[in-house]
Every structure is written in C-alpha cells, then in structure tokens.
N, C-alpha and C positions, 0 to 999 in steps of 0.2 A: 243352572249351574255353571254354566262358562262364563257368565257373564258379570259373576260376583268379586269382587275382591279380594285378593291374596292378602290374609291377614300375618298368619307365619307362613315363611320361605328357609325352608332348612337345605344348604347343597352342598354339596360333598362332605358330609360329617364324619370323619376317622376318629374312630376311639381306640385305644390300643393299650390293654391290660397284659400285664409278665405273662408270654404264651398264650396271648388269646386276642383276638383281634374282633372285636365287639361290634362293630361298627365300619363297614367297609365303603368309602366314598357312597353314604347314605341321601337319597334326595326325597324329600319330604313335606307337601305342601299343606296349610288349611285356610278354607274361603270362611268367608266371613257368612254365621248364622250355618253353620253344615257341622254335622256330625260326621267325621272322617275316624272310621273304626282302624285299630293298627293292632294286628291277625299274626302269629307263630308262633311256633312250638318253644319250649321254655331253652333258653339261650340262644333263640334267633338274633337279640340285641335289640329289642323292642322297648325294654325299661333304662338299657343304657341310655339309647336315643333321649326319651321323654327326659333322663335325669339331664341330659347335658341342656336341653331344651329350658329344664327349669334352674340351671345353674347348680347344679349337684354335683356336675363334673363337670370338668374341663375337657372341649374337644382338641385332640391335636392338631388336625387341620378343620379346612372350610368354615362354612359363614353361615350368620343364621340373621334373618331379620323382621321384624316388625313393622306391618305398615310399610313397609317401603325403607325402614330405616337399620342401617345396622346395627346388631346388637350384642355388645360384649357383656357377658355375663361372667359374675366371679362370686357369688354366690345367691339363693332363689330370693335375696331381698331385690337383687335387681330384677328378677323375672319379676317381682309381686309390683314392686314400682315401672314396668311395663305391660300391665294388664294381663298376668301370666298366673293364673292362679291351678294346684295341682292336688288332688282328693285321694291319698295313698288308700293301698287296698288295709294297711291296717291302720285304723283312723289314727290322728295325732291328736287326741284330745285328755284333758286330765276328766276324771268322772267325777271327784269330788268336786269339782266346781261347777257355776250353773253355766247355761247358754250361752250367756251375755259375757261372763266372764272369760268362757274359752274363745270367744271371736271377738273379742276384745285384746285378747293376749298377743302381743308383741306389736297391736297397734294400737296402745291407746287412747283415748281421748280425754284430756283436764283438763281443770282451772287452777290456775297458776294460783296461791294462799295470795289474800291479800296484807298488806304489810304488817295488819295487827295480829296475823294469825301464821302459825309455821309455816314454814319455808317447803315444809315440803309436799309433793304433789297429791293433788285430791282427785281421784278418777270417778268421772263421771257416768257412772251404771246407767242411771237414768235414760242420759242420751243416746247410749248405745243402744239401751234395749227397744228405747223408741225405731230407730233405725232398724235393728234385727226384725220389730214387727213388722214395720214398714215391707222391708224387702222381701220377706217370707209371706207376707200378702200377697206383693205384687207378681213373686213368681211363682206361687202356689204352694211355698214348701211347709208352711203350717208346722213355725216349732215356736214352743213359749219360754220365752226368753228367761222370765225365773225356775225353769225346771232343772234339776241335778242333772248333769249327761249322764251318769253312772248309771240313773234308776231310768232311763232311756231307751227302748228297742233299737236294736242295733241300724234299721231300715232308719229312725227318728235322728239319730248319729248321724249317719249319713247326711242328711238334711242339714245336719247343723253345719261340717263340713264343706258344704259347698254353698253355706250364707255365709261361713268364714271368707270364701272365698271370693264373693259379692261383695262383702261388706269393704274388701281391701280396693274393691273395684276392679275385678276382672273380668275382662269380657272374652277369654282366650282361656279353657278350662280342661285341663288333663285328666281324666277320670282312670284310675289304675282297678283296673278286676272288680267294678264297682258291683258286681250283683253277688260275686264268691260267699257271702254270708246273708244275702238276704232269702226271704221265703218268695215263692212266684207271685204274692202278691206284692209284696215291696219292689220287686223286681219293675211289676208294672206300673208300681205309683213311680219308680224312676224316670224309666222311660218315659210317662207323662208328663215329670219335671223337663226331663230331657228338651222333650217335643218344646215344652214352654219357653225355656232359656232359649231355642233356635231362633222362633219365632221372634223375639224380643231381641235377636242379632248378635248372642253368644254363642260363639265360633265352642265345638267340644272336639276334641282326641277320646275317643273310647278305645280301652287297650283289653280288649278281654281273648280267652282263648274256647268263648262257647261260637260255633257254627251261628246256629239259631238267631242268637240275639244280634250278631252282626248283621244278617239279612235282614232284621225287622228294625230294626234300628237306623241304619246307617244309609249316609247319602254316599259318602264311596269307603272305599276299603283297599287299604295296600297290604302286603304281607311280606312280611321276613322270613328270611332262610340262611341260617349259619352268616349271618352279620349284612346281609346285604338284601336291597329290595329286589322282591323275583318279582313282581306286579301289584298295578294297580287295576280296581274294576269294579264297578257298581253293584247293587243287587240285581237289579235286571237281567244283567251280564251272568251273570254265575250262579252257582248253587252250590248248596253243602260238601258236594263229592268235589267239584270243582278245588275250591278252597282249600279243603283234607289234603289234596295232590299236592297243590301249589306248595304249604306247608311243609309237607315230609317227600316231597318227591317224588311219592310216587301214589299208587291208589291205596285208596285202604276202604274196608268195610265199615261203615258207622252202624251198622245196626248190629245187637248183640242178637247173634243168633245160637237158640238151647231148643232142645228137647221137652216137653212136660215132666217135671219132676215128678218121681217113686219114691217119695218119703217113708221111711220105715218106723224105727223104734228113736224114741228120745236119749241123744247123748250130751247134749248139756242140759243140765238141769238148775237155775237160778231159783232163789225160794228169798224173798224178803229183802233182797240185799241193799245196806244201805253201807256209803263210802263216802269221807270227806276229801278236799281239796288241802292244799300246801299253805291254805287260808284257813285250813281248820273249819270251813265252810260246809256241813252238806250238800253234796251236789248229787248224789245217787240216793233217793230217797225211797225208800221200799219197793225195789222194782222185781219182779218174777217175772221169769219166760221160759222156754223152752226151745231148743233147734233140734233138729229131728236127723238123721241119715239119711244121705240124698238128696238133700235142702238146702235155700237160703234162706234167710232170716236178713233183711235189712232193717236196719238202725237208720230212719229219716229226724233229723230234725235241725235246727237254726245251731249251728256251730255257738259251743259254751253252755248247754243245757246238760252239761254230765257224762258226754259221751267218752270222754278221754279219760274221767276217772275209771267212768264202767269196764273200758277196753283194759284198761292198768289192773284193776281189781281181778278179771276173769284169767289175766297171764300172770297171777302172782306179783305184778312189780306195783302193787299198791295194798296198804293193811287196809282190811274191810273193819266194818264197826259193826255188823250185825249182818243176819242172813247167813246164806246155806249157797256152796258154788257146788256141782256134782258133772265129774266127767266119766264117761263111761260105767256109770253105777259107783265109781270113786269118789268119796268126801275128799275134797282137795281145798275146803277152807281154811285158809291160812296159812297153804303151801308154801315155798318156792319157787319161783318159776324152772328152777330143774327139774322139780316135783312134776310141774303143770307140762312141760316139755315131756317128759319120757313116761306121761300118762298119755299120750296123746293131742297135745296142744299143738300146731304150727302157728305163730302167729307173725303176721305184715306189721308192724307197727308204724303207729302213726307218724313219728318223726324218723326217718330211716339211717340219718346219721347220728343223731342220739343215742338210738334204740334198737338198730336195726343192723349196723355195722361197726368193725372199728378201722377207723378210715385209713391208720398206718399201716394195718395188715394187709396183705399180698387179696387178692381175689381168691387164692386159693384155699388160705386159713381161713377167712370169712365164711367160707362156703360149709368148714367143716366145725363154728363155733358150738352148736347143738352136740354136736358127738364125737369131740377132736378126742376127749378120752376112751371110749372105746375103741373096740377093734373093729376093722381093720385100720383106723386111725391112729391111735395111741396103744399101744403093746407095754404094760410093765411101766407105765407113766413116762415111754417115751415116744414121739411122732413117731409114724411112717412114712417117710416124702415120698416112695413112690405111691402108697395109696392114696395120699394127698393130692398128688400131681395126675395119676390115672382119675380120681374124683373129679377134680376142678375141670378138666379137658372134657371129657364126657358131659358135665354141665352147662358149660359153655355153650356146645355145640348144642343140646338140647333144650337151651331154653335163648339163643342166640345173644348170649352177653358181647356187645361188640369192646372186647379189649386185645392188647396186643399182643399178650402175653396174660399166664394165670398168675405172674409174680410182678404183676403192677400194683401198687396199692391203690386199692379201692377208694381211696380220697379222690383219685386222679379221673377216675371214671365220672362222664356225664349223670346226670338226674336217673334219668330211665334206666341207666347200666345199671347204677349201683341198684336200685328197685330190681330187675332182674335178679342181680347177685343172691339177693334176700329172698325173693320167691322161689328160686332155682334152691337156695338150701333149705325154706321151709316144706314145699309143696314135692320134693324128690325125697322127705326123709320115709322110713319103710314107719309101716303102722302110724299115718296119721291118721285121728277122730275126725280132730275137730281145727276148722280153717277160720282163726280171729284177724280179720279183713278189714286194719283201722287206716282209712283217706288209703286205701292202697294204689290210685293214679292221680294222685296230688301234685301237680306241677307238672305230670308228664305231658307230652306230645301224644297227638292221635295215634303215631303208630303202636307209640307203647303202651296207651292204653285200649288199644286191638288187640292186641298181646295179651296182655296180663287179666284183661277178662276173660279170653277164651281159657286161658290156664284156672280159671276159679271157677268156671263152669262145667269144666272137664274134672277137677276137683267133686263138682257136685255128682255129677254122672259116675262116679267110681263110688260113692255112696257114703261120701265124707260130708259132716255138716259144715256148713258156712255161714258165719256170722258178719254180717258186712255192715259196716260201720262209715257213713259218706256223708261230706256236706253235699254232695253233689247230686241233687234230688235227680235228675234222668239217670243215672248212674243205678240208685239205690230200685227205681224202677224200672230199668231195664233188665237186671240181674235177680233181682229177688223174685219168690217164689210167696213170701206173704214178708210185712211189711209192720214193723213196731214203730212209733210216731212216740218217740221221746222231748217232754218237755218241761223244762224247769225241775229236771231230775228223776221225772215219773213215766212211765209209760203208761201214753193217755187212752191207746187204743192200736189193737192188732188186727191189721185186714188182711184178706189177700190181696196180692199186688194185680192179679188181673181186673179186680172188679171196683180198683180204685182210681179215682183221675188228679191229675197235679193241683187242682184247686182243691180238691178232700183236703189232699195232703198237708196245702200248704196252710188252709185255716188251720187244720191241727196243731203244728206248727208251731204256730202263733200265740195259741191258745186257747183256740172256739173250741165250747164245747158242742159241737156239732155228731147228733148223734148218727152209729152207723153201725150195723150187726157186726160183732167181731168176729174174725175167721176162727 
C-alpha cells in the first residue's frame, strides 16, 4: 500500500462558518486504486472536507494537489475537469429523463448542423448511449441506457450516478453515504462494483457512519471528530469498538442489550389503511397490523415505500383515504394530532426540525409542546414559568441533553441534542401507551444512538407498545421483537425478529416473494 502513488493530497485544510470551525488544519490523502474510508459522527467535518475537495466550498486556507499538481477549485466543474467525481447521498438525477439523458446532462456530445440545417445543436444520444453501454459492461455496472431513471430501483439509480462520473473521466470518486438507501443485497453489489473500480485504478473516498462497512471495504480509515483528524488506521489494525471510541472520544456499547419481551394486549390496531402522498399517489395500500403492549414492531423497507405516509397517518398528520386506526380501543380514524397525543401517543418524527421542534423556541418551551395548555404548565391560559423551568431542568438531567441553559433556542443545539429534547418530551409524558419512532437515530453519532436505543427499550419494558420505522436494517433487527416488511406500500410479511436473517429481509425489501411462515 505504501508504494502506491498519491493521487489526491489535501494539506492544512481549514474552513470556518459563522460560529463553527468545520475543518481545522485537516490532512487527508488518497492513493491510486484504494478505498479510503472517511468516518465521523454528525458534524465531525467530513462532508465539509469533501465539499472543499469537490469545489462546492472554498477553503479558508490549505492546499490540494491532484497527481502532484496544485488544484485551484472555484466550482465542481473544475473538480470534474481534474478527474474528481462525487456521488451524493441524495442522487442528482432527473427522474423523467432516460439513463443516457441523465448521464449526458451538462456534458453533452453534439454534432453541429450542416450549412443547410438549423444552427441549433443536435444532441447525439446514440453516441452517448453506446459509450454508457461500454462503460457499464467494462465496470460491471449493468445499466440500460434507454431506461427511464424514475422507473429504476435505487440501487440501479446509484449505478447511473457512478457511470455518470466515469463518463466524465473520473479516476477519483467520492461516495457520500452510498448504502443509506440500499437493501443488503444492493449494498453487496455496490461493494463488488467498488472492488472492480479499484482494480482498474479508480481511487475511492467512501464516506459512511456504518462501522461494519468500513471494516469490510476500506484499505485505510481516517476518523474525524470536532473538525479535526483524530487518526488514520487500517481494518487489520482496528475493530468496531476502537473506531467508535475514536469517533466520540469514549467507549461505546455497540450491541443493543435487552431482555425477552413479554407482550400483552393489542394497543395499536390498524386495518386496511390507505393513504395518499403529496402527489396524490396511493403510497399505503390496504395495510393491516397490530402492535402489542410490551413489544417493539419494526417496519423494515427501502425508503420511499410508504413508511413516511404511514407514520404521518398514524399520528394524525396526514388524512387517510380508507381503513381504521384504533389506539387503546379508541377509534382515532380521522382525528387530529392533539387527540392522538391525548389518547396516549408519543411521536419521534422522521424530520426533527420540521415536525419535532420549534427551532426558535427555547429548550424549555419545546419540552412542553404537547402539554403546555395543561396544569401545571398552563393555568387559565397562562404559562407557569416556574413549572416550565423545573420540568426542563429535570428532563435535561435525566435525558442527558447537552445545552448551556434551558433558555437556549433549540435551533442552536447539535442534531443529537435536538433529538434528545424530542425523546425527553415524548417519552417522559404521563400515560404514554404507544411510541411511534420514525428514523429515531437518523444522522446521529454512535453515542447518541446508544442512548436513544436504551430509552426505546426502556419504554418497551415498561409495557408500552413501540412502532419502530427505520431505514437502518441493523437497527430494526437489533431493537425489534417482530418485523414487518413494507414494499410498494404493502406489508408483505411479518416475522419473529429472532427467526429471520438480514439476507431474507433484504430479499423481501426488494420485492421478492420468498415464502416464510408469518409470526
């Protein structure tokens, strides 16, 4: 490894935003034909560094060299010209365009019109399609040039993004959280593609928060914390626990510790639920299931298969088209979010900033958003400041919210501490019967994930019913007692979590009709 040529060399990269030193004298290099993983918790500075290397940000100081030459980046176009490509976590594709049209967009091949023809440029789709087919065969990417991107599975859309970078002659590829929306089988296929790319000399920066993936695919691993590089190592020299400790600065328990569940009566009963999304497309199609007291039912599925609309319907945030919702034997079909809450619902929403917090309100005010109108917080329509203060200080201590004061606005907290404010508010309320936890650890560091997992298990052990919706299959498998798989808006099977493998779940998540006895 040490003999390989350095193709990308960043030295002393510093980037500051108002009030935040995002990169502090960061050194990072990439060698020819290697996978160099960049690991770090949310806000560690890894995305800022990659955005500097791709020309989206301009560094305040430091230098970047590509193949020994100083690189001056004013935009991503400069990075692309120097052979740097980036596949973003959220794909930059036009769904209604074909694969060929997406790949040629911004890098069009054309033939100028003859003197007798219109002076307008003619786009040569046929030539691009032939090159796309050749590239996909060369690297084992298997994409159909004429296919409409919106009709393709997410794993194939990701291949399109990679082919798009290779079409622009990228030999340095930055993959940002590339498995975030993939099934286990699609992730394995991506690893095969990455291996094929590196054997052909492509150098890859692999950004992820998944420790197992880092150890499986990387040649080297660099860990960032607080805007600085805290160390570089190899999979042979480290393990998951050491990497987690480097990320957060302390030892972390990575396994979910829980006792055997003792489920009781049904708390949530959903029958033939149908829901439409903002485009008026039916995304929840006749779903029926139950969640019992003292158990966690996990919903597994690739993101975009109706989970968001299901969670919104179950919390009163979205109107339903048909079916019924019962919570603790009360029919809540068509009721408002307040009635759901007053009936015993606790909700950890998918988007904490949009649906979980009022960012301009203080931490203390956010902690009573569900109960501010009730005693002791509200008396005759007047907020009782002493009660708010006592409540917030107690919850800050109990739920380990890192804030300088209860009166700091929630928008100034880190993502992990914003999530803890929501968890504290929702799980501490009296008479909670059901917790709907939708992507409860998205974007959080391993320390915050460890804490929130403990709190969810504690609610289950107190006899509360928990519905867990997560795009992280490992999280679903670790926390759940039963697992329901959602595909194209339907529950395709429900199984005992102890009796199923990641591979089986991955097949069902991708639409396979594998038969398995239901739980």
